[in-house]
Residue, then its C-alpha position, 0 to 999 in steps of 0.5 A: x775461363x770465359x773463352x773456354x766457356x764460349x768454346x763449349x757453348x758454341x760446340x754444344x749449340x752447333x751439334x745438330x740431330x744428324x750429329x747426335x745420330x752419327x755419334x749414337x750409331x758409331x757408339x752402338x757399332x763399337x759396342x757390338x764389336x767390343x762385345x763380339x771380341x770379348x766372346x771370341x779368341x779375337x780378344x787376345x788378338x786385339x791385345x797383341x795389336x795394341x802392343x804393336x801399335x804402341x811400339x810402332x808410334x814409340x819407335x817413331x818418336x824415339x827415331x828407331x828407324x829400323x824397328x819403325x820400318x819393320x813394324x810398318x811392313x809387319x802391319x801391311x803383311x799382317x792384314x792379309x794374314x789376319x783375314x786367313x787366320x781369323x776367317x771363322x771369327x770374321x764369318x761368325x761376326x757377320x752372322x752375329x750382325x745378321x742375327x740382330x733383332x732387326x732381321x730376326x725372323x725366328x723361323x722355329x716359332x711358326x707354330x701356335x701355342x698349343x702345338x708348341x706346348x705339345x712339341x715341348x712336352x714330347x721332347x722333354x719326355x723323350x729327354x727324361x727317358x733318355x736320361x733314365x736309360x742313359x741313352x745318348x741323344x743330340x737334338x738340334x733346333x734350327x732357327x733363322x740360319x738354315x742347317x741344310x748343309x748339316x742335314x745333308x750329312x744325315x738322312x732326311x726324315x721330315x716327320x711329326x715330332x713324337x717321343x716314340x720317333x725320337x726314342x727309335x732314332x736314338x735307340x742304340x740299335x738304330x743306324x742313326x743313333x750316333x748322329x744328331x737330329x735336326x728339328x725344323x719348325x714342327x718336324x723332325x727334319x733329318x737324323x744321323x747328321x754330323x756336326x762341327x766340333x767346338x774349338x773351345x779349349x776351355x771346356x770341361x775335360x769330362x765333356x765328350x764328342x757329343x757335347x763338343x758337337x752340340x756346342x760347336x753347331x751353336x758357335x757356327x749358327x744360331x741353333x739351340x741343342x739339347x744334349x743327353x749324356x750317354x755316360x751320366x744321363x745328364x741333360x744339357x742345353x747349348x746356345x751361342x757357344x755356352x752350355x747349361x747342364x743338369x737340367x730337369x724336365x720343367x727347365x727343358x720344357x720352359x727353354x724349348x717353349x720360349x724358343x718356339x713362342x716368344x714373350x711378344x708372340x705370347x702376348x699377341x695370342x693372349x690379346x687375340x684370345x681375349x678379343x675372341x672371347x669378347x666377340x663370343x660374348x657379344x654374339x651370345x648377348x645379341x641372341 
């Protein structure tokens, strides 16, 4: 027992700050990898690989030479096959890493609070109008990952956001009404755009092509999409491959406002406002 206690004591005292940092970074990376695997079909792949690895080691222990050789060769060939078969997941994983808070520029939020509130009100009003008239709509909000390749499939607009403009774009007689509208910053950047469809097989069967396209673009980028159903008038929002349905006007306004103005930016603006008020009071007092 004394030897065991001495071993653990020496081990603990021999750990330096760089060892602790090394362990923390490795733990964080493994956690993020497992978190990503859980959200994709790669979860099933990992289970299959685990079975093969166990079979490989067991065949070696039991001296099953043919099985052991076959599994060893399968691993070598399988590495190349995985890169081809799971190219979308690998790309999405790299994009997931790039969207961490360390690199999160939030291009969409480069508008002031009043402008953001006006934009959110206009879009929410348009969504409610589409819902009431059962007009299908698909609005994509570009964030950090550029959607230039998607915008090129449609018509460039680059116009100020307004309820009237969105109404005209999604009006059934409009040549652009079947495509998606892309919002970049405080502008309607493009309309009539074609979006990639989701590969998710577990979605509700009642969701049509518009919803599957709205979800699909959020799987391939960090965009957020606002969807209005042409059949039911239900308003939905998709983000990170997940969809939230049956939204009302206040919910839409809140989600969009949080998209444009983060909590941190809101606090910063509040502090600037209070500072401006103090400076204003100081000037009045000096007079």
